[in-house]
C-alpha positions as CSV (number, residue, x, y, z in Angstrom):
1,M,-3.0,-21.0,-42.8
2,T,0.0,-19.7,-41.0
3,I,-1.3,-18.0,-38.0
4,P,1.0,-14.9,-37.3
5,F,2.9,-14.9,-33.7
6,V,1.2,-12.1,-32.3
7,E,-2.3,-13.9,-33.0
8,R,-0.7,-17.0,-31.3
9,M,0.5,-15.1,-28.5
10,F,-2.6,-12.8,-28.2
11,P,-4.9,-15.8,-26.2
12,R,-1.9,-16.0,-23.6
13,V,-1.4,-12.5,-23.0
14,I,-5.5,-12.6,-22.3
15,A,-5.4,-15.3,-20.2
16,A,-3.0,-14.0,-18.0
17,A,-4.7,-10.8,-17.9
18,I,-8.4,-12.6,-16.9
19,V,-6.3,-14.5,-14.3
20,A,-4.9,-11.1,-13.0
21,L,-8.1,-9.2,-12.8
22,A,-9.4,-12.6,-11.1
23,T,-7.3,-12.3,-8.2
24,T,-7.6,-8.6,-8.1
25,L,-11.4,-9.1,-7.6
26,H,-10.4,-12.0,-5.4
27,T,-8.0,-9.8,-3.2
28,F,-10.8,-7.3,-2.7
29,A,-13.7,-9.7,-1.7
30,Q,-11.5,-11.0,1.1
31,E,-10.1,-7.3,2.3
32,P,-12.1,-5.0,3.6
33,L,-13.3,-2.2,1.5
34,P,-12.7,1.4,1.6
35,S,-15.5,3.2,3.2
36,R,-16.1,5.4,-0.4
37,N,-15.3,2.5,-2.9
38,E,-17.7,0.0,-4.0
39,W,-19.1,-2.7,-6.4
40,R,-21.7,-2.4,-9.0
41,L,-23.9,-5.3,-11.0
42,G,-25.7,-4.5,-14.0
43,A,-27.4,-5.9,-17.3
44,L,-26.9,-4.9,-20.6
45,G,-27.8,-5.4,-24.1
46,G,-27.4,-3.9,-27.1
47,L,-27.0,-3.9,-30.9
48,S,-24.1,-4.5,-33.5
49,R,-23.2,-4.0,-37.4
50,L,-21.0,-6.3,-37.9
51,Y,-18.3,-5.7,-40.8
52,H,-16.6,-8.8,-42.1
53,A,-14.0,-8.8,-44.5
54,S,-12.6,-12.3,-45.5
55,A,-10.6,-14.7,-48.1
56,L,-13.6,-17.0,-48.7
57,P,-13.2,-18.7,-52.3
58,I,-17.1,-18.2,-54.0
59,I,-15.9,-21.6,-55.6
60,P,-14.3,-23.9,-53.3
61,T,-12.7,-26.3,-55.4
62,D,-11.0,-23.5,-57.3
63,P,-9.6,-20.6,-54.6
64,R,-7.5,-18.7,-57.1
65,C,-10.9,-17.7,-59.1
66,C,-12.5,-15.4,-57.0
67,S,-13.3,-14.6,-53.3
68,Y,-16.2,-12.9,-50.9
69,E,-14.0,-9.6,-49.5
70,R,-16.9,-7.7,-47.8
71,G,-20.0,-8.3,-46.0
72,E,-22.4,-6.6,-43.0
73,S,-24.9,-7.8,-40.8
74,W,-26.8,-6.7,-37.6
75,S,-25.8,-8.9,-34.3
76,W,-27.7,-8.6,-31.0
77,W,-26.6,-9.7,-27.7
78,G,-26.8,-9.2,-23.8
79,G,-25.7,-10.1,-20.2
80,F,-24.2,-9.1,-16.9
81,S,-21.3,-7.0,-15.9
82,G,-19.8,-6.6,-12.6
83,D,-18.0,-3.4,-11.5
84,Y,-15.3,-2.0,-9.0
85,V,-15.1,1.7,-8.0
86,F,-12.4,3.9,-6.9
87,M,-14.3,7.1,-5.6
88,P,-12.5,10.0,-6.0
89,Q,-11.4,12.7,-4.2
90,A,-12.8,15.8,-5.3
91,N,-12.5,17.0,-8.9
92,E,-10.3,13.7,-9.7
93,P,-11.2,11.2,-12.3
94,L,-14.0,7.8,-11.1
95,I,-12.0,5.1,-12.0
96,E,-13.8,1.4,-12.5
97,V,-12.5,-2.1,-13.6
98,G,-14.6,-4.6,-13.8
99,A,-15.5,-7.5,-16.0
100,R,-19.0,-9.0,-18.6
101,A,-20.3,-11.9,-19.1
102,L,-22.2,-11.6,-22.6
103,F,-24.0,-14.2,-25.0
104,A,-24.0,-13.1,-28.8
105,R,-25.7,-14.0,-31.7
106,R,-23.4,-13.0,-34.4
107,P,-24.8,-13.5,-38.2
108,L,-21.9,-14.0,-40.3
109,G,-22.9,-12.6,-43.7
110,L,-20.8,-12.1,-47.1
111,S,-22.2,-10.7,-50.5
112,Q,-20.2,-10.3,-53.9
113,I,-21.0,-9.5,-57.4
114,V,-19.1,-11.2,-60.2
115,N,-18.9,-11.5,-63.5
116,K,-17.9,-13.3,-66.1
117,S,-14.4,-12.0,-66.7
118,N,-13.8,-13.4,-63.3
119,L,-15.8,-16.4,-62.9
120,P,-15.8,-19.6,-65.3
121,F,-18.8,-20.0,-67.2
122,D,-20.4,-23.5,-67.5
123,P,-23.3,-23.9,-70.0
124,L,-24.3,-26.9,-67.9
125,I,-25.5,-24.2,-65.0
126,F,-27.0,-21.8,-67.4
127,N,-30.0,-21.6,-70.2
128,G,-29.7,-19.5,-72.8
129,D,-26.5,-18.8,-75.0
130,D,-23.4,-18.8,-74.0
131,D,-21.6,-16.1,-76.6
132,Y,-22.6,-12.9,-74.4
133,S,-20.2,-11.4,-72.8
134,S,-21.6,-9.2,-69.8
135,L,-23.0,-12.1,-67.2
136,E,-23.1,-10.8,-63.7
137,R,-23.9,-12.9,-60.5
138,R,-24.3,-11.9,-56.8
139,F,-23.5,-14.5,-54.2
140,D,-25.0,-13.9,-50.5
141,Y,-23.2,-16.4,-48.1
142,S,-24.8,-16.6,-44.7
143,A,-24.9,-18.4,-40.9
144,V,-25.5,-17.6,-37.8
145,A,-23.1,-18.2,-34.6
146,D,-23.7,-18.1,-31.1
147,Y,-21.0,-16.7,-28.7
148,L,-20.5,-16.6,-24.8
149,V,-18.2,-13.6,-24.9
150,A,-15.6,-12.8,-21.7
151,D,-15.1,-9.1,-21.2
152,I,-12.5,-7.6,-19.5
153,G,-12.0,-3.7,-19.0
154,A,-11.6,-0.4,-17.3
155,R,-13.4,2.8,-17.9
156,V,-12.9,6.8,-16.4
157,Q,-15.3,9.7,-16.1
158,P,-12.8,12.2,-16.5
159,I,-15.3,14.7,-14.4
160,P,-17.3,13.7,-11.7
161,S,-19.9,15.8,-11.5
162,L,-20.5,15.2,-15.5
163,P,-22.0,11.7,-16.4
164,F,-19.9,11.4,-19.4
165,Y,-17.4,8.3,-19.7
166,V,-14.7,6.3,-21.6
167,R,-14.1,2.5,-21.5
168,L,-11.4,0.1,-22.9
169,S,-11.6,-3.4,-22.6
170,A,-10.2,-6.7,-24.3
171,D,-13.0,-10.0,-24.7
172,A,-12.3,-13.1,-25.5
173,S,-15.5,-15.0,-27.4
174,F,-15.7,-19.0,-27.2
175,A,-18.3,-20.2,-29.7
176,L,-21.3,-22.7,-28.6
177,L,-20.7,-25.2,-31.8
178,S,-17.7,-25.7,-33.5
179,Q,-18.9,-26.5,-37.0
180,I,-22.3,-24.4,-37.9
181,P,-24.6,-25.1,-41.7
182,V,-24.2,-22.4,-44.3
183,Q,-26.9,-21.0,-46.6
184,E,-25.3,-19.7,-50.3
185,I,-27.6,-17.7,-52.8
186,A,-27.0,-17.2,-56.2
187,Q,-28.7,-14.9,-58.3
188,I,-28.4,-13.5,-61.8
189,T,-27.8,-9.8,-61.8
190,N,-27.3,-9.0,-65.6
191,P,-28.4,-9.8,-68.5
192,S,-32.1,-10.2,-68.2
193,Y,-32.9,-13.2,-70.5
194,V,-30.6,-15.5,-68.9
195,A,-31.8,-18.0,-66.0
196,F,-30.4,-20.9,-64.6
197,L,-31.4,-24.7,-65.7
198,N,-34.4,-24.9,-63.1
199,S,-35.4,-21.7,-65.0
200,S,-35.2,-19.6,-62.5
201,R,-32.8,-16.8,-61.8
202,T,-31.6,-17.5,-58.3
203,Q,-30.7,-21.1,-57.0
204,S,-29.4,-21.7,-53.6
205,N,-25.7,-23.6,-53.7
206,P,-24.3,-26.3,-51.4
207,R,-22.0,-25.4,-48.8
208,E,-20.0,-27.3,-46.3
209,A,-20.4,-26.4,-42.6
210,A,-18.4,-23.3,-41.6
211,R,-15.7,-24.5,-38.9
212,L,-15.2,-21.5,-36.2
213,A,-12.3,-20.6,-34.2
214,R,-12.4,-21.3,-30.4
215,P,-11.9,-18.6,-28.8
216,T,-11.8,-15.2,-31.1
217,F,-10.4,-12.3,-29.5
218,G,-11.5,-8.6,-29.7
219,V,-10.7,-5.2,-28.2
220,T,-13.3,-2.7,-28.0
221,G,-13.4,1.5,-27.2
222,A,-16.2,3.0,-26.0
223,I,-18.1,6.7,-25.2
224,G,-21.2,6.9,-23.1
225,I,-23.2,8.8,-20.4
226,E,-25.0,7.3,-17.1
227,V,-27.2,8.8,-14.8
228,P,-28.7,7.9,-12.0
229,L,-32.9,7.0,-11.9
230,Q,-32.6,6.7,-7.7
231,Q,-30.0,6.6,-5.2
232,R,-29.1,2.7,-6.4
233,L,-30.1,2.3,-9.7
234,L,-28.0,3.8,-12.6
235,L,-29.2,3.9,-16.2
236,G,-26.6,3.8,-19.1
237,V,-26.4,4.5,-23.0
238,E,-22.9,3.4,-24.8
239,A,-21.5,4.0,-28.3
240,A,-18.7,1.6,-28.9
241,Y,-16.2,0.2,-31.9
242,R,-15.2,-3.4,-31.3
243,Y,-12.0,-4.7,-33.6
244,G,-11.5,-8.7,-34.0
245,L,-7.8,-9.2,-33.8
246,T,-8.2,-12.9,-34.5
247,T,-9.8,-14.9,-37.6
248,V,-13.6,-16.3,-36.4
249,R,-12.9,-19.6,-38.5
250,T,-10.3,-21.6,-38.6
251,D,-9.9,-22.6,-42.7
252,I,-9.8,-18.9,-43.8
253,D,-8.9,-15.6,-43.3
254,W,-12.3,-14.0,-42.0
255,R,-12.0,-11.0,-39.9
256,T,-15.1,-9.2,-38.1
257,N,-15.8,-5.6,-36.6
258,G,-18.4,-4.0,-35.5
259,L,-19.8,-0.4,-34.1
260,Q,-22.3,-1.3,-31.0
261,G,-24.6,0.5,-29.1
262,S,-26.1,-0.6,-25.9
263,I,-28.4,0.0,-22.7
264,T,-27.3,-0.8,-19.2
265,L,-29.3,-0.8,-15.7
266,R,-26.6,-1.0,-12.7
267,W,-27.1,-1.4,-9.2
268,R,-24.9,-0.1,-6.9
269,F,-23.9,-1.8,-3.4
270,I,-23.1,1.2,-1.4
271,P,-20.7,0.6,2.1
272,E,-22.3,-0.1,5.2
273,E,-20.4,2.6,6.5
274,V,-21.3,5.2,4.1
275,K,-24.6,4.0,4.6
276,R,-25.4,4.6,8.4
277,D,-23.3,7.5,8.4
278,S,-26.1,9.0,5.3
279,A,-29.5,7.1,6.7
280,E,-31.8,9.2,8.7
281,P,-31.8,8.6,12.4
282,T,-34.3,6.2,13.6
283,Q,-36.9,7.5,16.3
284,P,-36.1,5.6,19.6
285,E,-38.7,4.0,21.5
286,K,-40.5,5.8,24.6
287,T,-38.9,4.4,27.2
288,T,-35.0,4.9,25.8
289,P,-33.7,8.2,26.4
290,T,-32.9,10.7,23.3
291,I,-29.7,11.1,22.2
292,A,-28.4,14.0,20.7
293,A,-27.0,13.0,17.0
294,K,-23.7,14.6,16.7
295,T,-23.6,18.2,14.1
296,L,-20.8,19.8,12.7
297,Q,-19.7,23.1,13.8
298,I,-17.4,25.5,12.3
299,E,-16.2,27.0,15.3
300,S,-13.6,29.5,13.4
301,I,-12.1,30.1,10.2
302,I,-8.7,32.9,10.4
303,G,-6.1,33.7,8.1
304,K,-3.1,36.0,7.8
305,P,-3.1,39.3,5.5
306,L,-3.0,38.4,1.8
307,E,0.4,40.1,0.8
308,I,0.6,41.6,-2.4
309,Q,3.6,42.7,-4.7
310,E,3.4,45.9,-6.8
311,T,6.0,46.4,-9.7
312,I,6.3,48.7,-12.5
313,V,7.2,47.0,-15.5
314,T,7.9,47.6,-19.0
315,Q,6.9,44.4,-21.1
316,T,8.1,43.7,-25.0
317,F,5.7,41.0,-26.5
318,P,7.4,40.2,-30.0
319,L,4.6,39.2,-32.5
320,L,4.6,35.7,-34.4
321,P,4.4,36.7,-37.7
322,Y,1.8,33.5,-38.6
323,I,-1.4,32.9,-39.3
324,F,-2.9,29.3,-38.7
325,F,-5.8,27.2,-40.6
326,D,-7.5,23.9,-39.7
327,S,-7.2,21.3,-42.5
328,A,-8.1,22.0,-46.0
329,S,-10.0,24.9,-44.8
330,V,-9.4,28.8,-46.0
331,V,-11.2,30.5,-43.3
332,V,-9.5,33.1,-40.8
333,K,-10.1,31.5,-37.6
334,N,-12.4,33.8,-35.1
335,R,-10.5,34.4,-32.7
336,Y,-8.0,36.3,-34.9
337,N,-10.5,39.1,-35.0
338,P,-11.4,39.7,-31.9
339,R,-13.9,42.6,-30.8
340,I,-12.6,46.2,-30.9
341,G,-15.2,48.3,-31.2
342,T,-14.2,50.5,-34.3
343,A,-11.4,50.5,-36.6
344,T,-10.6,54.4,-35.7
345,S,-10.7,53.7,-31.4
346,F,-8.1,51.0,-31.7
347,D,-4.9,51.2,-29.9
348,E,-2.4,48.7,-29.2
349,Q,-1.3,50.3,-26.0
350,S,-4.8,49.5,-24.4
351,L,-4.5,45.7,-25.5
352,P,-4.9,43.4,-22.7
353,K,-1.2,42.9,-21.0
354,E,-0.9,39.1,-22.1
355,T,1.1,37.6,-24.9
356,L,-1.2,35.4,-26.6
357,S,-4.3,37.9,-26.3
358,I,-2.2,40.5,-28.0
359,Y,-1.1,37.7,-30.5
360,Y,-5.0,37.1,-31.4
361,H,-4.6,41.2,-32.7
362,L,-2.0,40.4,-35.0
363,L,-4.5,41.7,-37.9
364,H,-6.2,44.6,-36.1
365,I,-2.0,45.4,-35.1
366,I,-0.7,45.4,-38.7
367,G,-4.2,47.4,-40.3
368,R,-3.9,49.6,-37.7
369,R,0.0,50.6,-38.7
370,M,-0.6,50.3,-42.7
371,K,-3.4,52.8,-42.2
372,A,-1.2,55.2,-40.2
373,N,1.8,54.7,-42.7
374,P,0.9,54.3,-46.2
375,K,4.2,53.3,-47.2
376,L,4.2,50.3,-45.3
377,T,3.8,46.9,-47.3
378,L,3.0,43.2,-46.6
379,T,4.3,40.1,-48.1
380,I,1.4,37.4,-47.3
381,I,2.9,34.0,-48.4
382,G,0.3,31.1,-48.2
383,T,1.0,27.6,-47.0
384,T,0.4,24.0,-46.4
385,D,1.2,21.1,-44.9
386,G,1.8,19.1,-48.2
387,K,-0.6,16.2,-47.3
388,E,-3.9,18.1,-47.4
389,W,-4.7,17.3,-50.6
390,A,-3.4,14.9,-53.1
391,S,-2.0,16.6,-55.9
392,A,0.6,19.8,-55.3
393,D,-1.6,21.6,-57.9
394,Q,-4.8,21.4,-55.6
395,R,-2.8,22.4,-52.9
396,Q,-1.3,25.6,-54.1
397,I,-4.9,26.9,-54.9
398,L,-5.5,25.8,-50.8
399,A,-2.3,27.8,-50.5
400,Q,-3.3,31.2,-52.5
401,Q,-6.8,31.1,-51.3
402,R,-5.4,31.4,-47.5
403,A,-3.3,34.3,-48.7
404,R,-6.5,35.7,-50.4
405,S,-8.3,35.4,-46.4
406,V,-5.8,37.4,-44.6
407,A,-5.3,39.9,-47.6
408,G,-9.3,40.2,-48.0
409,F,-9.9,40.7,-44.1
410,L,-7.0,44.3,-44.5
411,M,-8.5,45.2,-47.1
412,G,-12.2,44.9,-45.9
413,Y,-12.1,45.7,-42.1
414,W,-9.0,48.1,-42.6
415,G,-9.4,49.4,-46.1
416,I,-5.6,48.6,-47.1
417,A,-5.5,49.3,-50.7
418,Q,-4.7,45.6,-52.9
419,S,-1.1,47.2,-54.2
420,R,0.7,47.1,-50.5
421,L,-0.2,43.5,-50.4
422,K,1.7,41.1,-52.0
423,M,0.8,37.2,-52.5
424,S,2.3,34.3,-52.9
425,T,2.3,30.1,-52.2
426,R,4.5,28.0,-50.8
427,D,3.7,24.2,-50.8
428,T,5.3,23.7,-47.2
429,P,7.0,26.2,-45.4
430,K,10.8,27.4,-45.8
431,L,11.1,26.8,-41.9
432,A,8.5,24.0,-41.9
433,S,8.1,21.8,-38.3
434,S,8.2,18.5,-38.3
435,D,5.1,16.2,-39.9
436,R,6.4,13.2,-37.9
437,Y,3.7,14.8,-35.4
438,A,0.3,16.2,-36.4
439,E,1.1,19.4,-34.4
440,G,3.7,19.6,-37.0
441,N,1.3,19.4,-39.7
442,E,-1.3,21.6,-38.1
443,E,1.6,24.2,-37.7
444,N,2.4,24.1,-41.0
445,R,-0.6,24.6,-42.5
446,R,-0.5,28.9,-42.3
447,V,-0.3,32.4,-43.3
448,E,3.0,34.0,-43.0
449,L,3.6,37.7,-43.0
450,T,6.7,39.7,-43.9
451,S,7.4,43.0,-44.4
452,N,9.4,45.9,-46.3
453,D,9.9,47.4,-42.7
454,P,10.4,45.8,-40.0
455,E,8.3,48.4,-38.3
456,L,5.2,46.9,-39.3
457,L,5.9,43.6,-37.4
458,A,7.7,45.4,-34.5
459,P,6.8,44.2,-31.3
460,V,4.4,45.7,-29.0
461,V,5.5,47.4,-25.8
462,Q,4.0,48.2,-22.5
463,Y,5.6,50.9,-21.0
464,R,5.6,51.0,-16.9
465,F,2.2,49.9,-16.1
466,L,1.6,48.8,-12.5
467,E,1.7,44.7,-12.2
468,Y,0.2,43.4,-9.0
469,T,1.2,39.7,-8.2
470,P,0.8,37.8,-4.7
471,V,4.1,37.5,-2.9
472,R,2.8,33.6,-2.6
473,T,1.2,31.3,-4.6
474,E,-1.2,29.6,-2.0
475,H,-2.5,31.3,0.9
476,Y,-3.4,29.5,3.9
477,M,-6.6,29.8,6.1
478,N,-6.6,28.1,9.8
479,V,-10.1,26.3,10.4
480,K,-11.6,24.7,13.7
481,I,-14.3,22.5,12.9
482,Q,-16.3,20.3,15.5
483,N,-17.3,17.0,14.9
484,P,-15.6,16.8,11.2
485,G,-16.2,12.6,11.5
486,V,-20.1,13.8,9.8
487,A,-18.6,16.1,6.4
488,E,-19.2,14.8,3.6
489,S,-17.8,17.8,0.9
490,Y,-16.4,21.0,1.8
491,K,-15.8,24.2,-0.7
492,G,-14.0,27.7,0.0
493,N,-14.0,30.3,-2.1
494,L,-11.7,33.7,-2.1
495,N,-13.6,36.7,-2.7
496,A,-12.4,40.5,-3.3
497,L,-15.1,42.7,-5.0
498,D,-17.4,40.4,-5.4
499,E,-15.1,38.2,-7.6
500,P,-14.1,34.9,-7.3
501,F,-10.4,34.9,-7.2
502,A,-9.4,31.6,-5.8
503,V,-11.2,28.2,-4.9
504,T,-10.9,24.5,-3.0
505,S,-12.8,21.7,-2.6
506,G,-12.4,18.3,-1.4
507,I,-14.3,15.3,0.4
508,D,-14.6,14.8,3.7
509,A,-13.7,17.8,6.2
510,P,-11.5,21.0,5.3
511,P,-8.1,20.7,6.7
512,A,-7.2,22.8,9.3
513,R,-4.7,24.9,7.2
514,L,-6.7,25.1,4.1
515,P,-4.6,25.5,0.8
516,F,-6.0,28.4,-1.7
517,A,-3.9,28.1,-4.7
518,L,-3.0,31.4,-6.9
519,R,-2.8,30.9,-10.1
520,R,-2.5,33.3,-13.1
521,K,-6.0,33.6,-13.3
522,F,-5.9,34.9,-9.7
523,T,-2.8,37.0,-10.8
524,A,-4.8,38.9,-14.0
525,K,-8.5,39.1,-12.1
526,L,-6.2,40.9,-9.4
527,S,-4.5,43.5,-11.4
528,Q,-8.2,44.9,-12.8
529,T,-9.4,45.2,-9.0
530,V,-6.5,45.9,-6.9
531,G,-6.6,49.4,-6.9
532,S,-9.2,49.9,-4.9
533,L,-8.8,46.8,-3.1
534,D,-8.1,46.8,0.9
535,S,-9.6,43.4,2.2
536,A,-10.9,40.3,1.2
537,D,-13.9,37.6,2.1
538,C,-13.1,34.6,2.5
539,T,-16.5,31.7,2.7
540,L,-16.6,28.2,3.9
541,E,-19.1,25.7,2.5
542,V,-19.1,22.1,4.4
543,K,-21.9,19.9,3.6
544,Q,-22.5,17.2,5.7
545,R,-23.9,12.9,4.9
546,D,-27.4,14.2,5.9
547,G,-27.5,16.6,3.4
548,Q,-27.2,19.9,5.5
549,T,-25.1,22.7,4.4
550,L,-22.9,24.7,7.2
551,S,-20.9,28.0,6.0
552,A,-18.8,30.4,7.4
553,R,-17.3,33.8,6.3
554,T,-14.6,36.0,7.7
555,R,-12.9,38.9,6.2
556,I,-8.9,39.3,5.7
557,D,-6.7,42.2,5.1
558,V,-4.7,43.0,1.8
559,E,-1.4,44.4,2.1
560,T,0.4,46.1,-0.8
561,I,4.1,45.7,-0.8
562,K,6.1,48.0,-3.5
563,N,8.6,45.5,-5.0
564,Q,11.8,48.3,-4.9
565,Y,12.8,47.1,-8.4
566,E,11.5,48.1,-11.7
567,V,11.0,45.2,-14.3
568,S,12.0,45.2,-18.0
569,R,11.0,42.0,-19.7
570,L,11.1,40.6,-23.5
571,N,8.9,38.3,-23.7
572,L,9.1,36.6,-26.2
573,I,11.8,35.7,-28.2
574,V,9.9,32.8,-30.5
575,F,12.2,30.2,-32.4
576,D,11.0,27.8,-35.3
577,F,10.7,23.9,-34.8
578,D,13.8,22.8,-33.4
579,R,16.0,25.6,-33.9
580,D,18.2,27.8,-31.5
581,D,19.6,30.2,-33.8
582,M,17.9,33.8,-33.6
583,L,16.0,35.4,-37.1
584,E,17.5,38.4,-37.7
585,S,14.0,40.3,-36.3
586,N,14.9,39.0,-32.7
587,R,18.3,40.3,-33.2
588,Q,17.1,44.2,-34.1
589,M,14.8,43.8,-31.3
590,M,17.0,42.4,-28.7
591,R,19.5,45.7,-29.9
592,G,17.0,47.9,-28.7
593,F,15.9,46.1,-25.5
594,V,19.7,45.6,-24.5
595,T,20.1,49.7,-24.9
596,D,17.5,50.9,-23.3
597,A,16.3,48.5,-20.9
598,I,19.5,47.4,-19.5
599,K,21.3,49.6,-17.0
600,P,24.8,49.1,-14.7
601,N,23.2,48.1,-11.7
602,S,20.6,46.1,-13.9
603,L,19.8,42.1,-13.3
604,V,19.3,40.0,-15.6
605,S,18.0,36.4,-15.7
606,V,17.6,34.5,-19.6
607,T,15.2,31.4,-19.5
608,G,15.1,29.1,-22.7
609,S,11.9,26.5,-22.7
610,T,10.6,24.2,-25.3
611,D,7.2,23.2,-26.3
612,R,5.9,19.6,-25.3
613,L,7.0,17.6,-28.9
614,G,10.0,15.0,-28.7
615,E,12.5,13.8,-25.9
616,A,12.3,15.9,-22.5
617,K,16.6,15.3,-22.6
618,Y,16.4,16.5,-26.2
619,N,14.3,19.5,-25.5
620,K,15.9,20.5,-21.6
621,E,19.4,20.4,-24.1
622,L,18.0,23.0,-26.8
623,S,16.1,25.2,-24.5
624,E,19.6,25.3,-22.7
625,A,21.3,26.0,-26.4
626,R,18.6,28.9,-27.1
627,A,18.9,30.5,-24.0
628,K,23.3,30.4,-24.0
629,G,22.7,31.8,-27.1
630,V,20.9,34.5,-26.7
631,Q,23.0,35.5,-23.5
632,D,26.4,35.6,-25.9
633,F,24.5,38.0,-28.5
634,M,23.4,40.4,-25.3
635,R,27.3,40.5,-24.4
636,R,28.6,41.2,-27.6
637,V,25.7,44.2,-27.3
638,N,26.5,44.9,-24.1
639,P,30.1,43.2,-22.6
640,N,29.1,44.5,-18.9
641,I,26.3,43.2,-18.4
642,R,25.2,41.4,-15.0
643,F,23.7,38.1,-15.2
644,Q,22.4,36.9,-12.5
645,E,20.7,33.3,-14.1
646,V,21.0,31.6,-17.2
647,R,19.2,28.5,-17.6
648,G,16.6,25.8,-20.1
649,T,13.8,24.4,-18.8
650,G,12.7,22.2,-21.7
651,A,9.1,21.5,-21.3
652,S,9.0,21.3,-18.1
653,T,7.2,24.3,-17.4
654,L,4.8,25.5,-20.3
655,P,3.8,28.9,-20.2
656,F,0.7,28.6,-23.2
657,D,-1.5,25.7,-24.2
658,N,0.3,23.4,-26.4
659,D,-2.9,21.9,-27.8
660,L,-2.6,24.9,-30.3
661,P,0.1,25.8,-32.7
662,E,0.4,29.3,-31.5
663,G,0.6,28.0,-28.3
664,R,3.4,26.0,-28.9
665,Y,5.5,28.4,-30.8
666,Y,5.3,30.4,-28.2
667,C,6.7,28.2,-25.8
668,R,9.8,28.1,-28.1
669,T,11.0,30.8,-26.6
670,V,13.6,32.7,-24.5
671,S,12.3,35.5,-22.0
672,I,14.5,38.0,-20.7
673,N,13.7,39.8,-17.1
674,V,15.5,42.4,-16.2
675,Q,15.6,44.0,-12.7
676,T,16.9,47.4,-12.7
677,P,16.4,49.3,-8.5
678,R,14.0,51.8,-8.7
679,G,15.5,55.3,-9.1
680,G,18.6,53.0,-11.2
């Protein structure tokens, strides 16, 4: 059998990786380790369910006749592990690299049922008339192979405070024997009146010894949890899948994969410096003078006033006219049915002033508008990704049921008459996202909404509300501490009206300038409370290595600064996948926005962006084309507009969650920001 190039090269790659890892570990052993990094040694064992696939002939002298194809067997294994752990900074992933030395017993089991039509009938073997057509036999092939396994890999604990981890590794398995004995059992399963010449329906067939490949290679992906039994002893439970990359025999192609479950006990070797710092002080002898232990003290924590800018904002929120569905599902997701109280009390002007929050109220907005205007009708088009079911007829039914689900929501919750809801289907959307990406398929599983009147899907406009944002994105507190060397970790909170606005944390002692990042969540909370906010609290907790925690608290002033400009935003103009041309609905919306929001003394900024799909350079060019197209259209409406900035950012800044189809759509945008002097 010709060995493929990849299989010939793979052993060399593994050997190079083992040498590289050994060199790295040797270097670590020769050099002093960072005080917070550590070694861990362990013992482990587990069971595997092996899945075999082969081309082993059932009749060795006639390989063209028929072959064993599949088989399953149970395997057990155990051994030792050694890992080097990179201890993280606060809130950073914990990373390990390591190796395992294992003994594995791997039974090689195959089973195949054959009949007379694909296996020759030999009357010298059987008792009975040879004139029957339903002779059926079962063949079971088994052997036991023992291996020494060398496994190298890495694992990551994404959130240090949670015991969950993922592990990836590669292994080389060395068979202890080059050949192993084989047993093959043949059994007649049909018809019941036929037997072998020994008058039994079962007999053992002679087979040559199996010649094992040395070594074989595989890769493993695993997930697990590990919890401390005590300070140094850790208990882990892991589930894994091993994929065999090479054949386990030299004479035929035989691949083995497996599901694995294991238990691990590991011992932590804590560096001496950390042990000394965390150890309890020993009692001095009576003849020795008592020396006071170093104790951390927080001398002061001082900060400048927190500056908040107040801006009068009018913001236009276009509605994305799509409702997205899970694969093969016709259920409207819960996020499209947020709590609104009663239908009669629903008011779109009271919605949160945030794009996705307004979008998730889309069906309620449509229902409220149709209730208020009986002349409005809605067209509901159900689509699929073109792959969810094997046949086009099945997909048409799926698309139809999706449209009916949306119609049923509007009829059931808002009492909209069925005659005002027109339904149709398409296999895939007319403006479909690329099916090269899994995200594209997700975006094509949707219901599209159109209307006879643009009023129904007109954007939500929030008029002249007050928006509060921090003047700077980071606020600093000046911290002074005595004996910072005994600090293990710290955590700071910036609070106002008993609400945590910003949090910072880290290991060791806090820096002299302690930063608090004021992100979007801070801004959202700020707008809800700033009317009665004149001060904020800053608390700092520092944990010593002896387990004690010290805390300090201070109050800082909050100063509100009025923005001299009134801001109008069109947020956002949404584009379809990989397009820079505007839909007619966007053009109508922009005509009204340019006429109403832009004054002769206004300054206008235009920013285009994209989602994360595709190449960075292409996305940058696409976002620039979108921004330029919007600028050209605005100039046709009003040639005297004063543009301050027109740019494309590509996917460098993602304002919405790109794991969601609606988040990606709302990132395919051009945002228009208009600043007009107050009173202008």
